C-alpha positions in Angstrom: 91.0 103.2 145.6 92.9 103.6 142.5 95.1 106.9 142.3 95.2 109.1 139.4 98.2 107.7 137.9 96.8 104.2 137.9 93.7 105.3 136.4 95.6 106.8 133.4 97.8 103.6 132.8 94.3 101.3 132.7 93.0 104.1 130.3 95.9 104.3 128.1 96.2 100.2 128.0 92.5 100.2 127.1 92.6 102.5 124.5 95.2 100.2 122.6 92.8 97.2 122.6 91.0 98.2 119.3 94.6 98.1 117.6 95.5 94.5 118.9 95.0 91.8 116.0 93.7 94.1 113.5 93.7 92.5 110.1 94.5 94.7 107.1 91.9 93.9 104.7 91.9 95.0 101.1 88.5 96.4 100.6 88.1 97.1 96.9 90.0 96.5 93.5 92.3 99.2 92.1 90.6 101.1 89.4 92.8 101.2 86.2 91.9 105.1 86.1 93.2 105.6 89.9 95.8 108.2 89.9 98.3 106.0 91.5 97.5 103.2 89.1 98.2 105.6 86.0 101.3 106.8 87.3 102.6 103.2 88.1 101.3 102.2 84.7 99.3 99.5 86.4 97.3 96.7 84.1 95.4 93.9 85.3 97.1 91.6 82.5 101.1 91.9 82.5 100.9 90.9 78.8 99.6 94.2 78.0 102.7 96.2 79.4 106.0 96.8 78.1 108.0 95.2 80.6 111.8 95.5 80.8 114.4 93.3 82.4 114.6 94.5 86.2 116.9 93.7 89.0 118.1 90.5 87.2 114.5 89.4 86.2 113.3 89.2 82.6 110.3 91.5 82.0 108.2 88.4 81.1 108.6 87.0 84.6 107.4 90.2 86.3 103.7 89.7 87.7 102.0 91.3 90.9 101.8 87.8 92.2 105.8 87.6 92.5 106.1 91.1 93.6 107.5 92.0 97.2 104.4 94.3 97.7 101.8 91.6 96.7 100.1 89.9 99.5 97.8 87.2 98.5 94.2 87.2 99.6 91.1 84.9 100.0 89.7 86.4 96.5 91.2 83.9 93.7 93.6 85.6 91.6 93.8 88.8 93.7 95.8 90.3 96.3 96.5 93.5 98.4 99.3 95.6 97.3 101.3 98.0 99.6 101.7 100.3 96.7 97.9 100.9 96.2 97.1 101.0 100.2 96.5 97.5 100.2 93.6 97.5 97.9 93.2 94.5 95.4 95.4 93.9 92.4 95.3 91.2 89.8 97.9 88.6 90.5 98.8 88.2 86.8 99.0 92.2 86.6 101.9 94.3 86.5 102.9 98.0 87.4 106.6 99.8 87.2 106.6 99.6 90.9 107.3 95.9 90.7 110.1 94.5 92.8 111.3 91.0 93.1 110.0 89.2 96.2 
């Protein structure tokens, strides 16, 4: 018969099972009127943004798709962005939080 300590170990381990192999999935696209999008000046077409050279990269070369926070998804042209809680952003988009990958 297992003692109380063994039961607690097993229960604690079982509580972690749902956390194993959890895929972070971007559920929806970032709306342009989202407060975070407005604060970071997010646009779905980088040509609509005023981009300045940043960290040695010309403004014209700054796109969501080559940002450190961007993670490509199965949806063509869109990917999750860590700055927007992994919601989808346009690959050819841009925001002020851009950092080279």
